[in-house]
C-alpha positions, 0 to 999 in steps of 0.5 A: 307209949303205954296206957295201962288199965289204971290209966283207963279208970281215972282220967282228968277232964279239967277246966283250963288251968284247973285240976278238977278230976273226972272218970272216963272208965273205958275198962267197962267198954264191954257192957252194952246194957247195965244189968243193974239198970232199971228200964223205963216202965213208962208213966201216965201222961201228965199234961200239967207237967208238960205244959209247965216245961219251958226253955230259955234259948238265950240261957242255953246258948250262953251255957253251951258256949262255955262247955268246949271253951272251959273244959279240956282233956289233959294231954296225958289222958286224951287217949283214954277218953278217945277210947272211951268215946269209941265204946259210945258210938253207934256205927251206922250205915243208912244210905239208899245205896246200902248193900250186904257187902257194905254192912258186912264191912261196917260190922268188920270195922265194929269188931276191930274199930282201931288198928291192932298196932295202935292198940298195942302201942297204947298198951290196951290191946286186951281191953274190949274196945267196941262200939255201942251198936251197929245200926242198919235198915231192917233189910240188913238186920240178918246180915249184920247179926251174922257178921257180928256173931260172937262179938257181943255187939248188938244190932240196932234197926231204924224203923217206923218209916225212917226218916220221915215217920209218915206211913200208916201206924199199923205199917210202922208197928209191923216194921218194928215187930219184924225187926225185933223178930229178925234179932234187933236188940235196939229199935230207933223210931222217929216221931211225927214232927207234926204232933209236936208242932200242933201240940198234940201231946196225947197223940205223940204219947199214944204212938210212942207207947204203942211203939214201946209195946211193939219193941218188947224186950228190945230197947227203944230210941225215940228220934225227935228230929229236933231241927224241925221242931221250931223251938227249944221248948218244943224239943223239951216237951217232946222229950218229956212226952217220949220218956213218959211213954216209955222211951229208953233213949231220946235222940236228936236227929235222923241225920237227914235234917238240915239241922242235926245235933248241937249243944243247945238242943242237947242241953234242952234234952239232957236237962229234961232227962235230969228232971225226969230222973229226979221225979221218977228215979228212972235213968234215960239215955241220950243220943246226939246224932248227925254232924258229930265227926271230930274227936274234939266235938265228941269230947265236948259232948262227953263233958256236957254229959258229965257236967249235966248228968254225972259220970254214970251217963258216960256208959253205953247204956245211957249215952251214944253217938250217932256218928260213924265218921267220928271213928275215923277222926278218933283213930287219927288222933290215937295214931297221933298219940303214938307216932306224933303224926296225923295219918290220912283218912284212907289209913282208917277206912270205914267201909 
């Protein structure tokens, strides 16, 4: 089987029984932050705008139900879309038993996310197929940087008392600054969910603005913990406040909540990204995290992004998956493309 660069640059994402074309440009995989991308400078808190926000959960559920059922990637283009999905993954290890050895193994996987023989069989061994970032706790930033040296893969660090976000503010700010000083290029922070539940938009705005300032040149992803925010309207309002405060990405979950990423919540968040872009001309990234472990699910999320925000949002500087286990299933699907057989998980170990 052969898959050349031309194949990678023009893939069809089509409704069943249709021939609508789309673009999944895996050839641009090396770019992490688009140099032409204007970073979110932050804006004044507009409480009138925040209060006008409302989400109809029933309508969101009906729309979400159509995405996976109505959209499918044609078989001859699946390998290209799956390779593209790899470039959108933040490979992550955030366990209490993490070690330097585990982080080094994860980084080795990041540098070689797909077995060489599979890439050669697909004819894409010379394409820069690498994940969007490697995400670790602060204590392992130095280990990850050393292991990724020369790869152009950025290190992301979770900060601000991940996953609960409830230590004193000055401690959380020092943690961000320490991770940036250690070399992290992206910082994933968590909000205080109580500020959303209490409708304390000024308090949330002030904290995110302080976190953004502490990040400096490092990009900030704000984790909302959407499974703990009670309503989709709360999710949407929290998304808007974080964007107004200067967030570069909004992210669903820590992966530790009972309810993590889902299509309904994703619709609430990406529609606020769309509204924010329409009003400010600033492009904000989106990161669903937790529970995305199958290639089929990843393709559904990519279809959502393409339909709601456009092809431009299928690039690493505007879309990421927080899902390390996803890579294992993508590898299995790619091997099936080559051999016609599904391999056991242990043939594509993560760490």
